[in-house]
N, C-alpha and C positions, 0 to 999 in steps of 0.2 A: 745231245747237249741241248738242242732247241726244245725237245720234249720236256726236259726238266725245268727250263725257264718258264714255259707256259704254266706248269703246275705251281711254281712259286708265285707267279703273278696272280693266279686264281686264288691262292690261299690269302695273299695280301688283300685282294679286293673284297674277299668275303669276311675278313676279320676287322674291317674298319668299324670303329665304334659308332653306335647309333647317333651320338651327339654330332657327328660329322655330316649328318644328312643335309644341313643347310649348304654345305660346300658342294654337294652333289646335285642340287636342284636349282633350276633357274625359273623364276616366275616373273610375269609381266602383268600389268593391270591397265585396263582401259575403262573409261566411264562415259555413259551417255547421261547428260544432264536432264533435269526435270523441267518440263515446260508446263506450268500451271495453266488451267483454263482461265478465261477472263474473270477478273474479280470485280464484283459489283460493290462499290464502296458507298455507304457503309453497310453492305449486305450482311444479313444475319446468318448466312450459310458458309460453311468452310469450303475452301478451294483445295482439292486434293489432286496429286499427280504422283507418278512413279518414274524412276530412272532405272539404269542398269549398270552394275559394276561387274566386269568380266575379268576373272583371274585365270591366266593360262600358265600352267607349270609343266615342266618336263624334267626328267632325270638326265644328268649329264653323263653319268657312267653306269649306274645300276638302278634298277627299280627299287623303290622303298617307300615306306610310309612317310609322308610329310604333313606338317600341319602349319597353319598360318592364322593370323588375325587380321581383320580389316578394320581400320579406324578412319573416322572422318572428323576433321577439325571443326571448330566453331564458325569458321568463315568470318563474316563481318560483325557478328554479334557474340553472344555467349550460348552455351548449350541450353540454357533455359529459354532463350529467345534468340534464334538466329535472325538476321535481318536481310531482307531484300531491299536494296537501296536504289532510289531514283533522285539524284541531286541531293537536296537537303531532306527529302522525305524517305520514309522506310515503312515496310510492312513486316511484322513479325511472322516467322514461319519456323518449322522444324522438320527434321528428318528422323525417321523411325526405322527400326529393324523389322517391325511386324505390320501386317495389314490393318490391324485394329488401331495403329498409331498410338501405342501406349508405352513403348520402350524407345527412348531417345538414342539414336545411333551417334556415338561419340568416340572418345579415346579411352573410355573406361574410368575416367575420373568422375567424381560426384555421383549422380544417379544415371550416368550414361553407360551404355554397353557397346562393346565391339562385337563383330561377328567373327566366329571361329569356325574352322573346318579342318578336317584331317582325312586323308584318303591315300590310296596307293598311287604313287607317281610312277609312270612308265617312261620309256625313252621317247615315245610319241607324245606330243603335247596334249594335255587335257585341259579343257576350259570349263570352269564352273561360273554360273551367273548368280548374282545376288541383287535383290531389289531394295533400293532405298525408297521408302514411302514418305512422301512429302505432304505437308499440310500448312496452308495459310488460314489461320483461324478467322471466322467471320467477325463482323462488328468492328472493323478497323476503318476509320474515316480518313482517307488519303486521296489526294488528287490523282487523276488519270496519269499514266506514264508507263515507261518500261522499267520495271524493277528487277535488279539482278544481284546475285551474290556468287562468289567463287569459294568453293570448299576444296580441301585437299584430301584425297584418299591415300592412305598409307597401308601397304601390305607388309607385314613383318613375318618372315619365315625363317 
């Protein structure tokens, strides 16, 4: 009797529809912010920096292919010009998906793109790292200060 029950359980787990994969995978995200180098105002050069977004996924019951997208909101500004703020002052900046800093990392609206990935998820956790490339454009004339912004990273799987 026990042997038959094991066989039935195996058949049930193998016949789950692929659309149920989100119920069988757990993902977490951690992010390391970007610290830009000192900005010389009104310097003519850009100030570039990078951060890290780590997505860790594991299968809850079975191994399978999982996919997800990573979106970053506009923070204190808009996707065309995010803003680093210091009191009443701000510096325009943006976040990009590529090292050439040509594709704005956003939520897929307008001219922004999200980062997508798909791979085999196993029972043991797998971590993938993604680099947001930041740039504060040159020629902004603002007083010295500590300029900050907070953006939200959303992983949808």
